[in-house]
N, C-alpha and C positions, 0 to 999 in steps of 0.2 A: 420481532424476528428471532428465529433460532440461529444457533451457530452454523448449522448446515445451510440455512437460507443466506446468511451473510457470506459464507464461502462461495455459494453459487453466484451471488451478486458480484463478488470479487472476480470470479472467472469471467462473468459477463462483461465487467469493466475492462478486463484484459483484452477480450475480443473486440470491444468497441475501440480501445486504444489502437489496436492493430489496424482496424478499418480506417480510423482517422489518419493514422500515419501513412497508410497506403494512398489515401486521398489527398495528401499534401497538407494536412492540418496538424502541424507539429505541436503547436502550443496546446491544442485541445487534446491531442494524444497523450501528452505529458500529464495533463490534468486527469484524464481517465486512468492513466497508470497509477497516479497517486491514489485515486479513489479505490482502485483494486487493493492496494496495500492497506488503506484505511479500513475497508470492510473486513479484510482478513484480521487486522489488529483488533477490531471490535469483536470478531468471532472468538479470538483467543481470550480476550478479557471476559466475555460472556461465559466461556468454558470454565472459568474459575470463579464465577458468580459476581463479576464486576461489570459495571457500565459507566460511561462518561458521556456528557452531552455535547462537549465541544472538541474540536480537532486537537487543540493543544492538550486538553485533558486526556484524550485517548492516547496521544503520543507519550505523555508523561507517565500515565498509569501503565502503559505497555512496558516502558523501561523499568519502572519500579517493581511492578507486580509479576510480569511475565518473565522478564529477563533476570532480574535479581533474585526473585523469590521462587520462580518456577523453572529456572534453568534453560531458558531459550537462548540460543547462540547470539552473543553480543554483536558479532560482525553482521549477521543477518538483520538484527534489530536496527542497526544504524541506517539501513536502507530506508526505513519508514521516515525518519526525520529528514534524510536527504531528499527523498521524493517529495515531501511536504515543501521543503525549501525550493526545489526545482519547479514545483507546481506554482508556487507564489510568484516566482520570477517569470515563468511562462505566461501566467495570467495577467500580470500587472506591468511587465517591462515594456510591452508594446514593441518588441523587437523580434525579428524572425529567429526561429530556433533552428540551429544547424541540425541536419538529419542525423548526424552521429550522436547528438545529445538525445534525440528522440529514441533512437534505437537503444541507447544505454538505459534510459529511463524505463522503457518497456521491459528490457531484460532484467533490470533490478526489481521491478514490480513482480515479474514472474518468479524470480528467485525468492522474494519475500513471501509471496502467497504460497509457494510450494513448501517453504520452510515452516510456515504456520500450519499448513495441512499435515505435514509430517509430525510436527510437535503435538498437534491435537490427536493424531492417530495413536501416538505413543502413550497418551495419558489414560 
């Protein structure tokens, strides 16, 4: 996949997240919101010639290579790890997810994807 393919997939995951949230599937919406951020992070890494095969590897490499070495905003970068943690909780806690948490996760994913798109456009 190319970086533009990964960003297109990120936007598709955001759309899916919204549809799931609207349909009352909060945990699934959070999962898709995380995947939107994940694909955007993969696109950023690919843009600097890097790839990783595991989620933890993508998150760690994003922090080290994109944030520290390529000047991506650290506050926006924290959203990726936060979404990963929220996704794990939503997927494995087996508890209902409050609607405000779903809305926050989707908003955070949108912010992260937009920040990656802007960062890549400036490179």
